[in-house]
Backbone bond lengths (Angstrom), bond angles and torsions (degrees), N, CA, C in turn:
res aa  C-N    CA-C-N  psi(-1)  N-CA   C-N-CA  omega(-1)  CA-C   N-CA-C  phi
1 X - - - 1.485 - - 1.544 98.80 -
2 X 1.365 111.32 147.00 1.450 122.64 -176.26 1.512 108.01 -101.67
3 X 1.293 120.77 148.01 1.440 129.36 -176.04 1.559 113.12 -139.51
4 X 1.300 117.06 160.05 1.427 120.57 164.27 1.544 103.38 -129.18
5 X 1.339 117.51 127.58 1.497 115.15 179.63 1.546 106.78 -96.44
6 X 1.393 110.68 149.41 1.436 121.78 -179.78 1.552 110.86 -137.74
7 X 1.276 117.38 165.27 1.515 120.80 169.10 1.494 102.52 -87.05
8 X 1.370 113.20 164.51 1.482 121.27 172.71 1.487 107.16 -59.84
9 X 1.302 121.78 -36.81 1.544 119.46 -178.96 1.446 109.15 -65.26
10 X 1.342 119.98 -37.89 1.459 119.76 -174.46 1.491 106.49 -72.94
11 X 1.315 117.40 -34.38 1.527 122.18 178.03 1.580 112.36 -56.83
12 X 1.358 110.25 -42.23 1.452 115.37 178.62 1.538 113.89 -58.99
13 X 1.305 117.07 -33.03 1.450 119.77 -179.83 1.538 108.50 -84.29
14 X 1.266 122.40 -14.87 1.439 120.57 -175.58 1.576 110.76 -94.05
15 X 1.300 120.58 -29.31 1.484 123.68 -172.69 1.552 107.37 -73.16
16 X 1.250 115.04 147.75 1.532 123.74 167.76 1.489 107.53 -98.94
17 X 1.333 113.98 154.96 1.411 119.70 -177.38 1.508 114.00 -64.85
18 X 1.338 114.82 -26.00 1.543 120.44 -176.03 1.483 108.23 -88.67
19 X 1.373 124.17 -0.22 1.407 126.19 -175.99 1.625 110.84 -96.22
20 X 1.182 109.89 -65.00 1.508 119.60 -168.11 1.568 108.25 -136.70
21 X 1.390 114.40 126.66 1.431 116.50 175.84 1.546 117.33 -73.86
22 X 1.281 116.86 115.48 1.483 119.34 -174.39 1.511 111.08 -49.62
23 X 1.405 117.11 -33.77 1.483 116.51 -173.76 1.546 106.03 -74.07
24 X 1.287 122.51 -22.90 1.508 125.61 176.09 1.545 106.56 -72.51
25 X 1.335 117.70 -40.20 1.398 117.94 -178.51 1.621 109.97 -70.58
26 X 1.245 116.61 -37.41 1.509 120.51 173.22 1.446 108.72 -61.32
27 X 1.338 122.17 -45.85 1.424 125.52 178.96 1.507 111.37 -56.77
28 X 1.317 112.85 -37.07 1.580 117.75 -178.60 1.430 108.78 -77.60
29 X 1.336 122.68 -6.06 1.474 123.42 176.46 1.489 118.80 108.06
30 X 1.328 116.46 5.45 1.495 119.81 179.01 1.621 106.20 -72.09
31 X 1.259 109.03 133.55 1.477 119.32 170.64 1.552 107.96 -130.89
32 X 1.285 120.34 173.40 1.439 123.38 177.67 1.503 112.56 -50.46
33 X 1.353 114.33 -40.26 1.460 120.69 -174.79 1.486 118.90 -91.13
34 X 1.378 113.14 0.00 1.482 116.08 176.49 1.505 113.78 -61.28
35 X 1.274 117.38 161.29 1.389 127.94 174.75 1.546 105.39 -106.04
36 X 1.295 117.07 122.43 1.501 122.98 -179.70 1.590 105.02 -131.56
37 X 1.277 110.47 154.83 1.445 119.03 170.77 1.465 111.21 -134.94
38 X 1.368 117.17 150.74 1.452 124.56 177.46 1.490 104.75 -120.74
39 X 1.369 116.33 134.46 1.456 121.89 176.23 1.566 109.86 -95.13
40 X 1.219 119.92 171.54 1.460 123.64 -176.29 1.517 112.39 -62.22
41 X 1.278 116.01 -20.16 1.459 119.12 177.58 1.486 116.45 -87.52
42 X 1.416 115.11 -1.97 1.484 125.51 176.09 1.472 113.90 88.52
43 X 1.271 120.25 12.27 1.498 123.53 174.09 1.484 107.70 -73.79
44 X 1.298 113.31 138.15 1.484 124.62 178.68 1.490 104.48 -100.45
45 X 1.268 118.95 127.30 1.471 123.38 175.55 1.533 113.82 -122.53
46 X 1.260 118.93 133.39 1.460 123.76 179.71 1.506 111.01 -102.00
47 X 1.279 113.79 132.38 1.492 120.22 176.45 1.480 111.71 -75.22
48 X 1.336 114.48 119.07 1.441 121.17 175.62 1.572 106.73 -105.17
49 X 1.267 115.18 176.11 1.446 125.17 179.64 1.537 108.15 -53.40
50 X 1.337 117.16 -43.28 1.494 118.95 -168.80 1.533 110.29 -115.61
51 X 1.308 120.85 14.08 1.427 122.19 176.75 1.513 114.46 154.59
52 X 1.258 115.47 -152.39 1.468 120.78 -176.86 1.502 112.13 -119.50
53 X 1.336 115.57 146.17 1.496 121.72 178.52 1.534 108.58 -126.58
54 X 1.323 115.38 132.04 1.484 115.74 171.78 1.514 111.76 -73.74
55 X 1.289 116.51 130.78 1.516 118.60 -176.47 1.507 115.00 -124.25
56 X 1.329 112.74 1.20 1.538 114.61 -173.69 1.411 107.75 166.63
57 X 1.432 116.10 -173.51 1.358 126.69 -175.29 1.543 115.26 -153.42
58 X 1.359 115.50 149.45 1.448 118.48 178.35 1.558 108.76 -104.48
59 X 1.213 115.15 159.36 1.481 125.69 179.41 1.443 115.32 -125.10
60 X 1.351 119.62 163.40 1.460 119.21 167.76 1.619 111.03 75.33
61 X 1.288 111.47 -141.75 1.512 121.37 -172.99 1.560 105.50 -83.48
62 X 1.290 126.15 45.75 1.409 126.13 -175.60 1.486 113.36 -73.08
63 X 1.353 117.80 -26.02 1.438 120.84 178.11 1.500 113.42 -60.51
64 X 1.407 115.88 -46.90 1.400 122.04 176.23 1.539 113.05 -64.23
65 X 1.344 115.08 -39.02 1.486 118.32 -178.43 1.503 111.39 -66.08
66 X 1.335 116.06 -43.78 1.488 123.31 -175.42 1.483 107.28 -66.66
67 X 1.427 119.14 -44.53 1.378 116.28 -175.43 1.528 110.44 -74.01
68 X 1.254 118.50 -32.39 1.510 122.02 173.52 1.493 113.86 -56.70
69 X 1.343 113.60 -50.35 1.461 124.14 -175.31 1.573 108.36 -68.29
70 X 1.305 115.12 -43.42 1.554 115.70 -175.37 1.467 114.49 -89.02
71 X 1.330 118.06 -18.64 1.409 119.49 -175.47 1.571 114.46 62.77
72 X 1.343 112.43 26.90 1.480 119.09 -179.27 1.543 109.70 -126.44
73 X 1.216 115.97 161.34 1.446 126.88 170.57 1.529 110.96 -101.92
74 X 1.318 111.80 163.54 1.536 118.90 -175.64 1.544 103.31 -66.13
75 X 1.371 117.34 135.01 1.478 123.66 175.49 1.502 111.33 -134.07
């Protein structure tokens, strides 16, 4: 599966208000310094001490937004 990694700070700039509630992401543990990744299906995963946890999802033209913000390609 391919992903693009972002910081929590970058994620805040990528999400649309109609996709994911920022309060839910904060409750899941996302901070500005968190490591998150997004897969090609739009799932948002948060890096925990022992692995990854799915905490939400993106909709619409998220691929362009994620690539633009991260300056990365899917890997």
